[in-house]
C-alpha positions as CSV (number, residue, x, y, z in Angstrom):
1,M,32.7,34.9,25.6
2,F,31.1,32.4,27.2
3,D,29.1,30.7,24.3
4,K,31.5,28.5,23.0
5,L,32.0,25.1,23.2
6,S,35.7,25.3,24.0
7,Q,34.7,25.6,27.7
8,F,33.8,22.3,27.6
9,N,36.7,20.3,26.3
10,A,36.6,17.8,29.4
11,L,33.1,16.4,27.9
12,D,33.1,13.6,25.2
13,I,30.1,15.7,23.1
14,T,30.6,14.0,19.8
15,T,30.1,10.9,20.7
16,A,27.0,11.2,22.3
17,S,24.8,8.4,21.0
18,L,21.6,11.1,21.4
19,I,23.2,13.7,19.6
20,S,24.1,13.3,16.2
21,N,27.4,13.6,15.0
22,D,26.5,17.2,13.6
23,K,30.0,18.1,11.9
24,E,29.2,21.5,11.1
25,L,27.5,22.0,14.1
26,I,30.6,20.9,16.3
27,E,32.8,23.7,14.0
28,S,30.4,26.2,14.5
29,G,31.8,26.4,18.3
30,S,28.3,27.6,19.7
31,L,27.1,26.3,22.7
32,L,23.5,28.1,22.5
33,A,23.0,25.7,19.2
34,F,24.5,22.7,20.7
35,L,21.7,23.5,23.9
36,D,19.1,24.1,20.8
37,K,19.9,20.8,19.5
38,L,19.7,18.9,23.0
39,S,16.2,21.0,23.3
40,H,15.1,19.6,20.2
41,S,16.3,16.4,21.1
42,L,13.9,16.3,24.0
43,L,10.8,17.2,21.9
44,T,10.9,14.8,19.4
45,I,11.2,11.7,22.5
46,E,8.5,13.9,23.5
47,D,6.8,13.1,20.7
48,N,7.6,9.2,20.0
49,T,7.3,8.2,23.5
50,A,4.4,6.7,25.4
51,L,6.5,7.2,28.9
52,T,4.3,8.2,31.6
53,V,5.9,10.2,34.5
54,F,5.5,7.1,36.9
55,D,7.7,5.3,33.9
56,E,10.4,7.9,34.3
57,L,10.4,7.9,37.9
58,H,10.5,4.6,38.3
59,M,13.1,3.6,35.9
60,L,15.3,6.9,35.1
61,G,14.6,8.7,38.5
62,I,14.2,12.0,36.3
63,T,11.3,13.1,34.7
64,R,11.6,15.2,31.4
65,T,10.3,18.1,32.7
66,E,13.1,18.5,35.2
67,I,15.0,17.9,32.3
68,K,14.0,20.8,30.0
69,T,13.7,22.9,33.3
70,K,18.0,22.2,34.0
71,L,18.3,22.8,29.9
72,D,16.4,26.2,30.1
73,K,18.3,27.3,33.0
74,L,21.5,26.4,31.5
75,Y,20.5,28.2,28.0
76,D,19.6,31.6,29.8
77,A,23.0,31.3,31.4
78,V,25.1,30.8,28.2
79,D,22.5,33.8,26.0
80,A,23.3,36.0,29.1
81,N,26.7,35.7,28.7
82,E,27.5,34.7,32.7
83,E,30.6,33.2,33.5
84,L,29.9,29.2,33.9
85,R,30.6,27.6,37.0
86,P,32.3,24.2,37.3
87,S,29.3,22.8,38.5
88,D,27.7,23.7,34.9
89,F,29.8,21.7,33.3
90,L,28.3,18.9,35.2
91,A,25.1,20.0,34.3
92,L,25.6,19.6,30.6
93,G,27.5,16.3,31.3
94,E,24.3,15.3,32.7
95,L,21.7,16.4,31.3
96,I,23.4,14.4,28.3
97,G,23.5,11.5,29.7
98,E,19.8,11.6,31.4
99,L,19.1,12.7,27.5
100,N,20.4,9.4,26.4
101,A,18.8,7.4,29.2
102,L,15.8,8.4,28.0
103,N,15.8,8.0,24.7
104,R,17.3,4.2,24.9
105,Y,14.4,3.8,27.5
106,S,11.9,4.9,25.6
107,K,13.1,3.1,22.7
108,S,12.9,-0.1,24.6
109,L,9.4,0.5,25.6
110,M,8.2,1.6,22.3
111,Y,10.0,-1.8,20.6
112,H,7.8,-4.0,23.2
113,Q,4.8,-2.0,22.8
114,G,5.5,-2.9,19.2
115,I,5.5,-6.5,20.2
116,A,2.4,-6.5,22.0
117,L,0.4,-4.5,19.6
118,R,1.4,-7.2,16.5
119,N,1.0,-10.1,19.2
120,E,-2.8,-8.7,19.8
121,K,-3.7,-7.8,15.7
122,V,-2.4,-11.9,15.6
123,A,-4.7,-12.6,18.5
124,K,-8.0,-10.6,16.5
125,V,-7.2,-12.6,13.0
126,R,-7.4,-15.6,14.9
127,Q,-10.6,-14.8,16.7
128,L,-12.2,-13.5,13.4
129,K,-10.9,-16.5,11.1
130,T,-12.9,-18.4,13.9
131,L,-15.5,-16.5,14.0
132,T,-16.3,-16.5,10.3
133,Y,-16.2,-20.4,10.0
134,Q,-19.0,-20.5,12.7
135,R,-21.4,-17.8,10.8
136,V,-20.8,-19.9,7.5
137,A,-21.5,-23.2,9.4
138,K,-24.7,-21.4,11.1
139,E,-25.6,-20.2,7.9
140,L,-25.4,-24.1,6.5
141,Y,-27.0,-25.3,9.5
142,Q,-30.2,-23.0,9.3
143,I,-29.9,-23.7,5.2
144,V,-30.1,-27.8,5.5
145,V,-32.5,-28.0,8.5
146,S,-35.1,-25.7,6.8
147,K,-35.4,-28.6,3.9
148,E,-38.3,-31.2,4.7
149,A,-35.9,-34.2,3.9
150,Y,-33.3,-33.2,6.7
151,S,-35.6,-31.6,9.1
152,T,-35.3,-35.0,11.5
153,F,-31.4,-35.5,10.8
154,D,-29.9,-35.9,13.8
155,A,-28.3,-32.5,14.8
156,W,-25.0,-34.1,14.6
157,S,-24.9,-35.8,11.1
158,I,-25.8,-32.1,9.8
159,I,-23.0,-30.3,11.6
160,S,-20.2,-32.7,11.0
161,S,-21.1,-32.6,7.3
162,I,-21.2,-29.2,7.3
163,D,-17.6,-29.4,9.5
164,L,-16.5,-31.8,6.2
165,L,-17.7,-29.7,3.5
166,L,-15.7,-26.4,4.7
167,R,-11.8,-28.6,5.6
168,M,-12.6,-30.1,2.2
169,Y,-13.5,-26.7,0.3
170,L,-11.9,-23.9,1.9
171,N,-8.2,-23.1,2.2
172,P,-6.1,-24.9,4.8
173,K,-5.1,-21.8,6.8
174,L,-9.1,-20.4,6.9
175,V,-10.2,-23.5,9.1
176,I,-10.1,-24.0,12.9
177,S,-8.7,-26.5,14.8
178,E,-10.2,-29.9,14.0
179,H,-10.0,-30.7,18.2
180,K,-13.8,-30.4,19.0
181,A,-14.4,-28.5,15.9
182,T,-17.9,-30.2,15.7
183,Q,-19.4,-29.4,19.1
184,S,-17.8,-25.9,19.0
185,L,-20.1,-24.9,16.2
186,A,-22.9,-26.7,17.6
187,K,-22.4,-24.8,20.6
188,Y,-22.2,-21.3,18.8
189,I,-24.9,-22.5,16.8
190,G,-27.1,-23.2,19.9
191,V,-27.7,-26.7,19.6
192,N,-27.1,-29.5,22.3
193,L,-25.2,-32.9,20.6
194,S,-25.7,-36.1,22.2
195,K,-22.8,-37.7,23.9
196,G,-21.0,-40.8,23.2
197,K,-20.4,-43.1,20.2
198,R,-22.1,-42.2,16.9
199,S,-24.6,-45.0,15.3
200,Q,-24.2,-46.1,11.7
201,Q,-28.1,-44.4,11.3
202,Q,-25.9,-41.0,12.5
203,V,-22.9,-41.4,10.3
204,K,-25.1,-42.5,7.2
205,Q,-27.2,-39.5,7.7
206,R,-24.1,-37.2,7.8
207,D,-22.6,-38.5,4.2
208,I,-25.9,-37.9,2.8
209,V,-26.4,-34.3,4.0
210,F,-23.1,-33.7,2.5
211,S,-23.6,-35.2,-0.7
212,Y,-26.0,-32.4,-0.9
213,L,-23.5,-29.6,0.7
214,E,-21.0,-31.1,-1.7
215,K,-23.5,-30.6,-4.9
216,H,-24.8,-27.5,-3.8
217,F,-22.1,-25.2,-2.0
218,A,-18.4,-26.5,-2.4
219,C,-18.0,-23.6,-4.4
220,D,-20.5,-21.0,-2.8
221,C,-19.0,-22.0,0.8
222,T,-15.9,-20.0,-0.4
223,T,-17.9,-16.8,-1.3
224,L,-19.8,-17.5,2.1
225,Y,-16.8,-17.3,3.9
226,Q,-15.6,-14.0,2.1
227,S,-18.6,-12.0,2.7
228,F,-18.6,-13.0,6.4
229,F,-14.9,-12.3,7.1
230,D,-15.2,-9.0,4.8
231,S,-18.6,-7.8,7.3
232,G,-16.1,-9.1,10.1
233,C,-13.5,-7.0,9.4
234,Q,-14.9,-3.7,10.4
235,D,-18.0,-5.1,12.4
236,I,-16.7,-7.4,14.5
237,N,-13.0,-5.7,14.9
238,G,-13.3,-2.4,14.2
239,I,-10.8,-2.7,11.6
240,A,-11.4,-1.5,8.2
241,M,-11.1,-3.4,4.9
242,P,-9.1,-1.9,2.3
243,Q,-11.3,-0.9,-0.2
244,E,-8.1,-1.0,-2.6
245,D,-4.8,-2.8,-2.1
246,R,-1.9,-2.4,-5.4
247,R,-0.7,-5.7,-4.1
248,L,-4.0,-7.7,-4.6
249,T,-4.7,-5.8,-7.8
250,L,-1.0,-6.5,-9.2
251,A,-2.1,-10.4,-7.9
252,Y,-4.9,-10.5,-10.4
253,S,-3.0,-9.0,-13.0
254,A,-0.7,-12.0,-12.9
255,I,-2.9,-14.7,-12.3
256,D,-4.2,-13.2,-15.8
257,K,-1.2,-13.2,-17.5
258,L,-0.7,-17.0,-15.4
259,I,-3.9,-18.7,-16.7
260,K,-3.0,-17.8,-20.6
261,L,-0.1,-20.0,-20.5
262,K,-0.4,-23.1,-22.6
263,A,1.8,-24.6,-19.8
264,F,-0.4,-23.8,-16.9
265,Q,-3.7,-24.7,-18.9
266,S,-2.0,-28.2,-19.5
267,L,-0.8,-28.5,-15.8
268,K,-4.4,-27.4,-14.3
269,P,-6.3,-30.6,-13.9
270,N,-3.4,-31.1,-11.2
271,I,-3.8,-28.2,-9.3
272,S,-6.0,-27.6,-6.8
273,L,-7.2,-24.2,-5.5
274,D,-5.3,-23.9,-2.4
275,V,-1.9,-25.0,-3.9
276,L,-2.6,-22.2,-6.4
277,V,-3.3,-19.8,-3.9
278,D,-0.3,-20.6,-2.3
279,K,2.1,-20.4,-4.8
280,I,0.5,-17.1,-5.9
281,L,1.0,-15.4,-2.4
282,K,4.5,-16.6,-2.3
283,G,5.0,-15.0,-6.2
284,L,3.3,-11.6,-4.4
285,A,5.2,-11.9,-1.6
286,K,8.9,-12.3,-3.6
287,K,7.9,-9.4,-5.8
288,Y,7.2,-7.2,-3.0
289,R,11.4,-8.9,-1.7
290,I,9.6,-9.7,2.1
291,S,9.6,-13.4,3.2
292,V,6.1,-13.4,4.0
293,F,2.8,-11.3,4.6
294,D,1.6,-10.6,8.2
295,A,-1.6,-12.9,9.3
296,Y,-3.5,-10.0,8.7
297,N,-3.2,-9.2,5.4
298,E,-2.5,-13.3,4.3
299,A,-6.2,-14.2,5.5
300,I,-7.4,-11.6,3.7
301,Y,-5.4,-12.2,0.3
302,I,-6.1,-15.8,0.7
303,S,-10.2,-15.2,1.4
304,K,-10.2,-12.9,-1.8
305,L,-8.1,-15.0,-4.3
306,Y,-10.3,-18.1,-3.4
307,A,-13.2,-15.9,-4.6
308,E,-11.4,-14.3,-8.0
309,I,-9.8,-17.2,-9.3
310,P,-12.6,-18.7,-11.1
311,S,-14.0,-15.3,-12.7
312,Y,-10.2,-15.8,-14.1
313,E,-10.3,-19.5,-14.5
314,P,-13.3,-21.0,-15.0
315,F,-12.2,-24.1,-14.0
316,Y,-12.2,-23.7,-10.5
317,Y,-16.0,-22.7,-10.4
318,Q,-16.5,-26.4,-10.3
319,N,-13.8,-28.6,-10.5
320,N,-10.5,-29.3,-8.3
321,R,-11.0,-27.4,-5.1
322,A,-10.2,-30.2,-2.9
323,H,-6.6,-30.7,-2.2
324,K,-3.8,-31.8,-4.3
325,K,-0.6,-32.2,-3.7
326,L,1.6,-31.8,-6.9
327,R,4.7,-34.1,-7.6
328,S,8.2,-31.9,-7.0
329,I,8.6,-32.0,-11.0
330,Q,4.8,-30.4,-11.6
331,S,5.3,-27.9,-8.2
332,G,8.6,-27.2,-10.0
333,K,7.1,-26.1,-13.2
334,L,4.4,-24.1,-11.6
335,D,6.6,-22.2,-9.5
336,E,9.0,-21.0,-12.7
337,M,5.7,-20.0,-14.6
338,V,4.4,-18.0,-11.3
339,S,7.6,-16.6,-11.2
340,N,7.7,-15.5,-14.6
341,V,4.9,-14.0,-14.4
342,F,5.0,-11.8,-11.7
343,K,8.4,-10.7,-13.2
344,K,6.5,-9.7,-16.1
345,T,4.0,-8.0,-14.3
346,A,4.8,-4.2,-13.1
347,F,4.2,-2.4,-9.9
348,M,0.5,-1.2,-10.0
Protein backbone atom coordinates (compact mmCIF):
# COMPACT_ATOMS: atom_id res chain seq x y z
CA MET A 1 0.00 0.00 0.00
CA PHE A 2 1.54 3.27 -1.07
CA ASP A 3 -0.82 5.63 0.76
CA LYS A 4 1.34 5.50 3.88
CA LEU A 5 3.22 8.30 5.62
CA SER A 6 5.70 5.68 6.85
CA GLN A 7 7.29 5.86 3.40
CA PHE A 8 8.38 9.38 4.27
CA ASN A 9 9.90 8.80 7.70
CA ALA A 10 13.06 10.54 6.50
CA LEU A 11 11.09 13.81 6.36
CA ASP A 12 10.32 15.65 9.59
CA ILE A 13 6.78 16.45 8.54
CA THR A 14 5.51 17.08 12.08
CA THR A 15 7.64 20.21 12.50
CA ALA A 16 6.78 21.91 9.23
CA SER A 17 5.75 25.40 10.37
CA LEU A 18 2.93 25.71 7.86
CA ILE A 19 1.36 22.32 8.65
CA SER A 20 -0.37 22.06 11.99
CA ASN A 21 0.83 19.28 14.25
CA ASP A 22 -2.45 17.49 13.76
CA LYS A 23 -2.00 14.37 15.89
CA GLU A 24 -5.04 12.65 14.42
CA LEU A 25 -3.77 13.29 10.88
CA ILE A 26 -0.28 11.98 11.63
CA GLU A 27 -1.53 8.88 13.46
CA SER A 28 -3.90 8.05 10.61
CA GLY A 29 -0.82 7.43 8.48
CA SER A 30 -2.64 8.60 5.36
CA LEU A 31 -0.43 10.30 2.81
CA LEU A 32 -3.50 11.35 0.79
CA ALA A 33 -4.95 13.11 3.84
CA PHE A 34 -1.62 14.82 4.38
CA LEU A 35 -1.51 16.01 0.76
CA ASP A 36 -5.08 17.27 1.15
CA LYS A 37 -3.83 19.27 4.12
CA LEU A 38 -1.09 20.77 1.95
CA SER A 39 -3.62 21.68 -0.75
CA HIS A 40 -5.87 23.35 1.81
CA SER A 41 -2.90 25.35 3.13
CA LEU A 42 -2.13 26.54 -0.39
CA LEU A 43 -5.73 27.65 -0.90
CA THR A 44 -5.60 29.53 2.42
CA ILE A 45 -2.53 31.43 1.26
CA GLU A 46 -4.26 32.27 -2.03
CA ASP A 47 -7.28 33.65 -0.18
CA ASN A 48 -5.29 35.73 2.29
CA THR A 49 -2.43 37.23 0.39
CA ALA A 50 -1.76 40.08 -1.98
CA LEU A 51 1.17 38.27 -3.57
CA THR A 52 1.51 38.65 -7.32
CA VAL A 53 3.23 36.29 -9.75
CA PHE A 54 6.08 38.82 -9.95
CA ASP A 55 6.46 38.73 -6.14
CA GLU A 56 6.57 34.93 -6.16
CA LEU A 57 9.17 34.69 -8.90
CA HIS A 58 11.24 37.63 -7.64
CA MET A 59 11.40 36.55 -3.99
CA LEU A 60 10.85 32.79 -4.15
CA GLY A 61 11.64 31.62 -7.68
CA ILE A 62 8.41 29.63 -7.87
CA THR A 63 4.72 30.44 -8.34
CA ARG A 64 1.66 29.09 -6.57
CA THR A 65 0.56 27.59 -9.88
CA GLU A 66 3.75 25.55 -10.09
CA ILE A 67 3.37 24.41 -6.47
CA LYS A 68 -0.21 23.33 -7.16
CA THR A 69 0.89 21.38 -10.25
CA LYS A 70 3.46 19.51 -8.15
CA LEU A 71 0.89 18.78 -5.48
CA ASP A 72 -1.66 17.47 -7.97
CA LYS A 73 0.94 15.25 -9.65
CA LEU A 74 2.05 13.70 -6.36
CA TYR A 75 -1.53 13.28 -5.18
CA ASP A 76 -2.54 11.52 -8.41
CA ALA A 77 0.41 9.14 -8.09
CA VAL A 78 -0.50 8.21 -4.52
CA ASP A 79 -4.20 7.97 -5.34
CA ALA A 80 -3.41 5.58 -8.22
CA ASN A 81 -1.44 3.41 -5.78
CA GLU A 82 1.67 3.70 -7.92
CA GLU A 83 5.06 2.79 -6.59
CA LEU A 84 6.74 6.03 -5.61
CA ARG A 85 10.26 6.84 -6.73
CA PRO A 86 13.00 8.44 -4.60
CA SER A 87 12.37 11.68 -6.47
CA ASP A 88 8.82 11.66 -5.07
CA PHE A 89 10.28 11.64 -1.57
CA LEU A 90 12.25 14.75 -2.47
CA ALA A 91 9.21 16.29 -4.16
CA LEU A 92 7.20 16.19 -0.93
CA GLY A 93 10.03 17.76 1.05
CA GLU A 94 10.40 20.49 -1.56
CA LEU A 95 6.67 21.16 -1.49
CA ILE A 96 6.67 21.61 2.27
CA GLY A 97 9.67 23.95 2.06
CA GLU A 98 8.17 25.96 -0.78
CA LEU A 99 4.83 26.32 0.95
CA ASN A 100 6.52 27.41 4.17
CA ALA A 101 8.57 30.02 2.29
CA LEU A 102 5.46 31.21 0.46
CA ASN A 103 3.56 31.49 3.73
CA ARG A 104 6.34 33.41 5.49
CA TYR A 105 6.71 35.90 2.66
CA SER A 106 2.94 36.31 2.42
CA LYS A 107 2.72 37.14 6.13
CA SER A 108 5.63 39.56 5.85
CA LEU A 109 3.96 41.33 2.92
CA MET A 110 0.64 41.57 4.76
CA TYR A 111 2.40 42.99 7.84
CA HIS A 112 4.13 45.73 5.87
CA GLN A 113 0.94 46.47 3.92
CA GLY A 114 -0.88 46.78 7.24
CA ILE A 115 1.67 49.34 8.44
CA ALA A 116 1.30 51.26 5.17
CA LEU A 117 -2.50 51.29 5.49
CA ARG A 118 -2.32 52.53 9.09
CA ASN A 119 0.07 55.29 8.05
CA GLU A 120 -2.26 56.23 5.21
CA LYS A 121 -5.18 56.34 7.62
CA VAL A 122 -3.30 58.58 10.05
CA ALA A 123 -2.36 60.88 7.17
CA LYS A 124 -6.03 61.10 6.13
CA VAL A 125 -7.05 61.99 9.68
CA ARG A 126 -4.46 64.76 9.85
CA GLN A 127 -5.57 66.06 6.48
CA LEU A 128 -9.21 66.00 7.57
CA LYS A 129 -8.46 67.79 10.86
CA THR A 130 -6.57 70.52 9.01
CA LEU A 131 -9.32 70.90 6.42
CA THR A 132 -12.03 71.01 9.11
CA TYR A 133 -10.13 73.71 10.99
CA GLN A 134 -9.81 75.72 7.79
CA ARG A 135 -13.50 75.33 6.95
CA VAL A 136 -14.56 76.53 10.40
CA ALA A 137 -12.21 79.53 10.07
CA LYS A 138 -13.65 80.37 6.64
CA GLU A 139 -17.21 80.18 7.97
CA LEU A 140 -16.39 82.56 10.83
CA TYR A 141 -14.50 84.87 8.48
CA GLN A 142 -17.52 85.20 6.22
CA ILE A 143 -19.71 85.98 9.23
CA VAL A 144 -17.36 88.69 10.48
CA VAL A 145 -16.80 90.45 7.14
CA SER A 146 -20.56 90.51 6.53
CA LYS A 147 -20.92 92.75 9.60
CA GLU A 148 -20.76 96.41 8.64
CA ALA A 149 -18.81 97.26 11.80
CA TYR A 150 -15.90 95.07 10.68
CA SER A 151 -16.14 95.35 6.90
CA THR A 152 -13.18 97.72 6.69
CA PHE A 153 -10.98 95.83 9.18
CA ASP A 154 -7.63 94.46 8.04
CA ALA A 155 -7.83 90.83 6.86
CA TRP A 156 -4.96 89.78 9.15
CA SER A 157 -6.79 91.17 12.17
CA ILE A 158 -9.91 89.11 11.41
CA ILE A 159 -8.16 85.85 10.51
CA SER A 160 -5.74 86.11 13.43
CA SER A 161 -8.61 86.65 15.87
CA ILE A 162 -10.41 83.59 14.48
CA ASP A 163 -7.27 81.49 14.93
CA LEU A 164 -6.96 82.72 18.53
CA LEU A 165 -10.59 81.82 19.24
CA LEU A 166 -10.27 78.28 17.86
CA ARG A 167 -7.06 77.65 19.78
CA MET A 168 -8.69 78.77 22.99
CA TYR A 169 -12.01 76.93 22.70
CA LEU A 170 -11.37 73.82 20.60
CA ASN A 171 -9.71 70.78 22.10
CA PRO A 172 -5.92 71.19 21.66
CA LYS A 173 -5.78 67.89 19.75
CA LEU A 174 -8.04 69.33 17.05
CA VAL A 175 -6.11 72.51 16.25
CA ILE A 176 -3.51 72.79 13.51
CA SER A 177 0.15 73.69 13.93
CA GLU A 178 0.59 77.26 15.10
CA HIS A 179 3.50 77.83 12.71
CA LYS A 180 2.23 80.08 9.91
CA ALA A 181 -1.34 79.16 10.82
CA THR A 182 -2.73 82.59 9.94
CA GLN A 183 -1.08 82.47 6.51
CA SER A 184 -2.45 78.96 5.96
CA LEU A 185 -5.99 80.05 6.85
CA ALA A 186 -5.73 83.13 4.64
CA LYS A 187 -4.61 81.01 1.70
CA TYR A 188 -7.56 78.64 2.17
CA ILE A 189 -10.02 81.52 2.50
CA GLY A 190 -8.54 83.19 -0.57
CA VAL A 191 -7.20 86.35 1.03
CA ASN A 192 -3.76 87.91 0.55
CA LEU A 193 -2.23 89.20 3.76
CA SER A 194 0.12 92.16 3.93
CA LYS A 195 3.65 91.34 5.00
CA GLY A 196 5.81 92.85 7.68
CA LYS A 197 5.38 93.68 11.35
CA ARG A 198 1.78 94.23 12.45
CA SER A 199 0.80 97.75 13.44
CA GLN A 200 -0.88 98.76 16.69
CA GLN A 201 -4.03 99.46 14.66
CA GLN A 202 -4.08 95.90 13.32
CA VAL A 203 -3.57 94.43 16.79
CA LYS A 204 -6.32 96.65 18.18
CA GLN A 205 -8.71 95.50 15.42
CA ARG A 206 -7.80 91.88 16.16
CA ASP A 207 -8.72 92.34 19.82
CA ILE A 208 -12.05 93.94 18.88
CA VAL A 209 -12.97 91.08 16.55
CA PHE A 210 -11.84 88.49 19.09
CA SER A 211 -14.15 90.01 21.73
CA TYR A 212 -17.05 89.77 19.29
CA LEU A 213 -16.24 86.17 18.37
CA GLU A 214 -15.75 85.06 21.97
CA LYS A 215 -19.09 86.55 22.97
CA HIS A 216 -21.07 84.93 20.16
CA PHE A 217 -19.14 81.84 18.97
CA ALA A 218 -17.13 80.44 21.89
CA CYS A 219 -19.55 77.51 22.14
CA ASP A 220 -20.74 77.39 18.55
CA CYS A 221 -17.26 76.90 17.11
CA THR A 222 -17.22 73.39 18.61
CA THR A 223 -20.59 72.54 17.07
CA LEU A 224 -19.42 74.00 13.77
CA TYR A 225 -16.26 71.90 13.89
CA GLN A 226 -18.30 68.77 14.61
CA SER A 227 -20.60 69.43 11.67
CA PHE A 228 -17.75 69.95 9.20
CA PHE A 229 -15.80 66.99 10.58
CA ASP A 230 -18.79 64.64 10.19
CA SER A 231 -19.37 65.66 6.59
CA GLY A 232 -15.65 65.58 5.88
CA CYS A 233 -15.35 61.97 6.98
CA GLN A 234 -17.55 60.93 4.09
CA ASP A 235 -17.30 63.73 1.55
CA ILE A 236 -13.57 64.40 1.73
CA ASN A 237 -12.03 61.01 2.48
CA GLY A 238 -14.80 58.64 1.49
CA ILE A 239 -14.98 57.38 5.08
CA ALA A 240 -18.52 56.85 6.28
CA MET A 241 -19.27 58.13 9.76
CA PRO A 242 -20.42 55.35 12.08
CA GLN A 243 -24.10 55.76 12.78
CA GLU A 244 -23.72 54.28 16.23
CA ASP A 245 -20.66 53.49 18.29
CA ARG A 246 -21.18 51.43 21.42
CA ARG A 247 -18.05 52.84 23.00
CA LEU A 248 -19.39 56.38 22.65
CA THR A 249 -22.77 55.29 24.01
CA LEU A 250 -20.98 53.82 27.02
CA ALA A 251 -19.02 57.06 27.47
CA TYR A 252 -22.23 59.11 27.47
CA SER A 253 -23.71 56.81 30.11
CA ALA A 254 -20.59 57.24 32.27
CA ILE A 255 -20.75 61.03 31.85
CA ASP A 256 -24.37 61.01 32.99
CA LYS A 257 -23.31 59.23 36.20
CA LEU A 258 -20.27 61.48 36.67
CA ILE A 259 -22.09 64.81 36.56
CA LYS A 260 -24.55 63.59 39.24
CA LEU A 261 -21.76 63.09 41.77
CA LYS A 262 -21.54 65.78 44.46
CA ALA A 263 -17.76 65.50 44.40
CA PHE A 264 -17.74 66.34 40.68
CA GLN A 265 -20.11 69.28 41.11
CA SER A 266 -17.87 70.78 43.78
CA LEU A 267 -14.75 70.28 41.64
CA LYS A 268 -16.43 71.29 38.37
CA PRO A 269 -15.38 75.00 38.41
CA ASN A 270 -11.75 73.86 38.18
CA ILE A 271 -12.25 71.36 35.36
CA SER A 272 -12.04 72.73 31.83
CA LEU A 273 -13.80 70.93 28.99
CA ASP A 274 -10.64 69.73 27.27
CA VAL A 275 -9.35 68.21 30.54
CA LEU A 276 -12.68 66.47 31.12
CA VAL A 277 -12.74 65.08 27.58
CA ASP A 278 -9.19 63.79 27.98
CA LYS A 279 -10.08 62.05 31.26
CA ILE A 280 -13.21 60.50 29.74
CA LEU A 281 -11.24 59.18 26.76
CA LYS A 282 -8.62 57.62 29.03
CA GLY A 283 -11.33 56.06 31.19
CA LEU A 284 -13.08 54.70 28.10
CA ALA A 285 -9.85 53.21 26.74
CA LYS A 286 -9.14 51.57 30.10
CA LYS A 287 -12.68 50.16 30.15
CA TYR A 288 -11.98 48.42 26.84
CA ARG A 289 -8.47 47.42 28.02
CA ILE A 290 -6.58 49.27 25.32
CA SER A 291 -3.77 51.78 25.83
CA VAL A 292 -5.05 54.38 23.38
CA PHE A 293 -7.56 54.76 20.54
CA ASP A 294 -6.28 55.00 16.98
CA ALA A 295 -5.96 58.52 15.56
CA TYR A 296 -9.13 58.27 13.46
CA ASN A 297 -11.43 57.19 16.31
CA GLU A 298 -9.77 59.56 18.77
CA ALA A 299 -10.52 62.53 16.52
CA ILE A 300 -14.15 61.43 16.21
CA TYR A 301 -14.55 60.83 19.95
CA ILE A 302 -12.99 64.17 20.92
CA SER A 303 -15.25 66.02 18.50
CA LYS A 304 -18.36 64.11 19.63
CA LEU A 305 -17.64 64.52 23.36
CA TYR A 306 -17.00 68.26 22.95
CA ALA A 307 -20.39 68.60 21.32
CA GLU A 308 -22.31 66.29 23.66
CA ILE A 309 -20.94 67.00 27.15
CA PRO A 310 -22.68 70.41 27.44
CA SER A 311 -26.03 68.66 26.93
CA TYR A 312 -25.30 66.59 30.04
CA GLU A 313 -23.72 69.42 32.04
CA PRO A 314 -24.99 72.93 31.09
CA PHE A 315 -22.02 74.49 32.91
CA TYR A 316 -19.96 73.81 29.78
CA TYR A 317 -22.25 75.76 27.45
CA GLN A 318 -20.99 79.12 28.63
CA ASN A 319 -18.23 78.46 31.14
CA ASN A 320 -14.75 77.06 31.46
CA ARG A 321 -14.05 75.99 27.90
CA ALA A 322 -10.58 77.51 28.01
CA HIS A 323 -7.79 75.20 29.16
CA LYS A 324 -6.96 75.07 32.88
CA LYS A 325 -4.40 72.86 34.52
CA LEU A 326 -5.77 70.96 37.50
CA ARG A 327 -3.63 70.66 40.59
CA SER A 328 -2.30 67.14 41.09
CA ILE A 329 -4.66 66.44 44.01
CA GLN A 330 -7.69 67.64 42.03
CA SER A 331 -6.58 65.66 38.98
CA GLY A 332 -6.24 62.54 41.12
CA LYS A 333 -9.75 63.00 42.52
CA LEU A 334 -11.16 63.40 39.00
CA ASP A 335 -9.28 60.29 37.82
CA GLU A 336 -10.80 58.31 40.69
CA MET A 337 -14.32 59.56 39.95
CA VAL A 338 -14.01 58.76 36.23
CA SER A 339 -12.60 55.32 36.99
CA ASN A 340 -15.45 54.53 39.39
CA VAL A 341 -18.24 55.60 37.02
CA PHE A 342 -16.78 53.48 34.21
CA LYS A 343 -16.56 50.49 36.55
CA LYS A 344 -20.25 50.95 37.34
CA THR A 345 -21.21 51.33 33.68
CA ALA A 346 -22.03 48.08 31.91
CA PHE A 347 -20.83 47.35 28.37
CA MET A 348 -23.43 48.28 25.77
